[in-house]
C-alpha positions in Angstrom: 6.5 -120.1 -29.0 9.7 -120.7 -30.9 9.0 -118.3 -33.8 6.5 -116.0 -35.2 5.9 -118.2 -38.2 3.0 -120.6 -38.6 4.1 -123.4 -41.0 1.1 -125.8 -40.9 -1.3 -126.7 -43.7 -5.1 -126.6 -43.3 -7.7 -127.2 -45.9 -10.7 -126.3 -43.7 -12.1 -122.8 -44.2 -11.2 -120.3 -46.9 -8.1 -118.2 -47.7 -8.6 -114.5 -48.2 -5.4 -112.6 -49.0 -3.4 -115.3 -47.2 -5.5 -115.3 -44.1 -7.6 -118.4 -43.2 -11.2 -118.0 -42.1 -13.1 -120.8 -40.5 -16.4 -121.1 -38.6 -16.0 -122.4 -35.1 -17.9 -125.5 -36.0 -14.9 -126.5 -38.2 -12.2 -125.9 -35.6 -12.1 -129.6 -34.6 -11.2 -130.5 -38.2 -8.1 -128.2 -38.3 -4.5 -129.3 -37.9 -3.5 -129.7 -34.3 -1.0 -126.8 -34.5 -3.8 -124.5 -35.7 -6.1 -125.6 -32.9 -3.3 -124.9 -30.4 -2.9 -121.4 -31.8 -6.7 -120.8 -31.6 -6.9 -122.1 -28.1 -4.1 -119.8 -27.0 -5.8 -116.8 -28.5 -9.2 -117.7 -26.9 -7.4 -118.1 -23.6 -5.6 -114.8 -23.8 -8.8 -113.0 -24.8 -10.9 -114.9 -22.2 -13.8 -115.4 -24.7 -16.3 -118.2 -25.1 -16.3 -120.1 -28.4 -19.7 -119.7 -30.1 -20.9 -117.1 -27.7 -18.4 -114.3 -28.0 -17.2 -115.2 -31.5 -18.2 -117.7 -34.2 -15.6 -117.1 -36.9 -11.8 -117.3 -36.6 -9.3 -115.6 -38.8 -5.8 -116.8 -38.6 -3.2 -114.5 -40.1 -0.8 -116.4 -42.3 2.8 -116.4 -41.4 2.5 -115.3 -37.8 0.6 -115.8 -34.6 -2.2 -113.3 -34.9 -5.8 -114.6 -34.5 -9.0 -112.6 -35.0 -12.0 -113.8 -33.1 -15.0 -112.5 -35.1 -18.7 -112.3 -34.1 -21.3 -112.5 -36.8 -24.5 -112.8 -34.7 -26.7 -113.8 -37.6 -24.3 -116.1 -39.4 -26.8 -118.8 -40.2 -29.9 -116.5 -40.6 -28.6 -113.9 -43.0 -27.3 -114.6 -46.4 -24.5 -112.0 -45.9 -24.1 -111.5 -42.2 -22.6 -108.3 -40.7 -19.6 -108.3 -38.4 -20.6 -107.2 -34.9 -17.2 -107.4 -33.1 -13.6 -108.4 -33.7 -11.0 -109.3 -31.1 -7.5 -109.5 -32.5 -5.0 -111.4 -30.4 -1.3 -111.6 -30.9 -0.4 -114.8 -29.1 3.4 -114.1 -29.1 3.1 -110.9 -27.0 -0.4 -111.3 -25.5 -1.8 -108.1 -26.9 -5.5 -107.8 -27.6 -7.4 -105.2 -29.8 -11.1 -105.2 -29.7 -13.4 -103.3 -32.1 -17.1 -103.1 -32.1 -18.9 -102.6 -35.5 -22.4 -102.5 -33.9 -22.9 -98.8 -34.5 -21.2 -98.7 -37.9 -23.4 -97.7 -40.8 -21.4 -99.8 -43.2 -20.3 -103.0 -41.5 -18.1 -105.7 -43.0 -20.0 -108.7 -44.3 -19.4 -112.3 -45.3 -19.9 -113.9 -48.7 -19.8 -117.6 -49.6 -20.4 -118.8 -46.0 -20.1 -122.4 -47.1 -16.4 -121.9 -47.5 -16.0 -121.4 -43.8 -17.8 -124.6 -43.0 -17.0 -128.3 -43.5 -18.9 -130.1 -46.2 -20.6 -132.2 -43.5 -22.2 -129.2 -41.8 -26.0 -129.3 -42.1 -26.1 -125.8 -43.6 -23.3 -126.3 -46.1 -25.4 -127.4 -49.0 -27.9 -124.5 -48.6 -25.1 -122.0 -48.5 -23.3 -123.6 -51.5 -26.5 -123.7 -53.6 -27.2 -120.1 -52.8 -23.7 -119.1 -54.0 -24.1 -121.1 -57.2 -27.5 -119.4 -57.8 -26.0 -116.0 -57.4 -23.1 -116.8 -59.7 -25.5 -118.3 -62.3 -27.2 -114.9 -62.7 -23.9 -113.0 -62.9 -23.6 -111.9 -59.3 -20.0 -112.3 -58.2 -19.3 -112.1 -54.5 -15.6 -112.3 -55.2 -15.4 -108.8 -56.8 -13.1 -106.5 -55.0 -14.7 -103.7 -52.9 -17.8 -105.6 -52.0 -16.9 -106.7 -48.5 -19.1 -104.0 -46.8 -22.8 -103.8 -46.5 -23.4 -100.6 -48.5 -21.2 -101.5 -51.4 -22.7 -105.0 -51.6 -26.3 -103.7 -51.5 -25.5 -101.1 -54.2 -24.0 -103.9 -56.4 -27.1 -106.0 -55.9 -29.4 -103.1 -56.7 -27.5 -102.3 -59.9 -28.1 -105.9 -61.0 -31.8 -105.8 -60.1 -31.5 -108.3 -57.3 -33.0 -108.5 -53.8 -32.1 -111.1 -51.3 -34.6 -112.4 -48.7 -33.1 -114.9 -46.4 -31.3 -117.2 -48.7 -33.6 -116.6 -51.7 -32.9 -114.4 -54.7 -35.6 -112.1 -56.2 -35.1 -110.5 -59.5 -36.5 -106.9 -59.7 -37.8 -106.6 -63.3 
């Protein structure tokens, strides 16, 4: 690699604090340079796409890729992170962390943003987010990226989530 900068532009996935997140189903729609970076990270980590991880986080401005596993990505409205593998493709270093035993695991919101609009689940996830926002639930609020804080927030608003359905607790 010539430099530690990543100067490509992608529109697939979502940006969070400058880092791009994308579900593995959208990798083929990314810019070629991004796909090369992801392929290199997967090769270094010796992981299988879709089995060992299903979400990719690409750190903006350098060649650090996180390969994230959310085992119930499609089943749960707010899936919990199970494992992360962080790969620096410039020096080949790998850091792996398991969240399996954590009592307050990181979670995902707005899953539709990680998918392409042609994905079969995109509309379900998008409509779910719209429904939440229509009753004043904001998945974008800071501090809600962990299971316990998110559940407390929903409880304070009298909301229970079952699958991708919203129940109001009156």
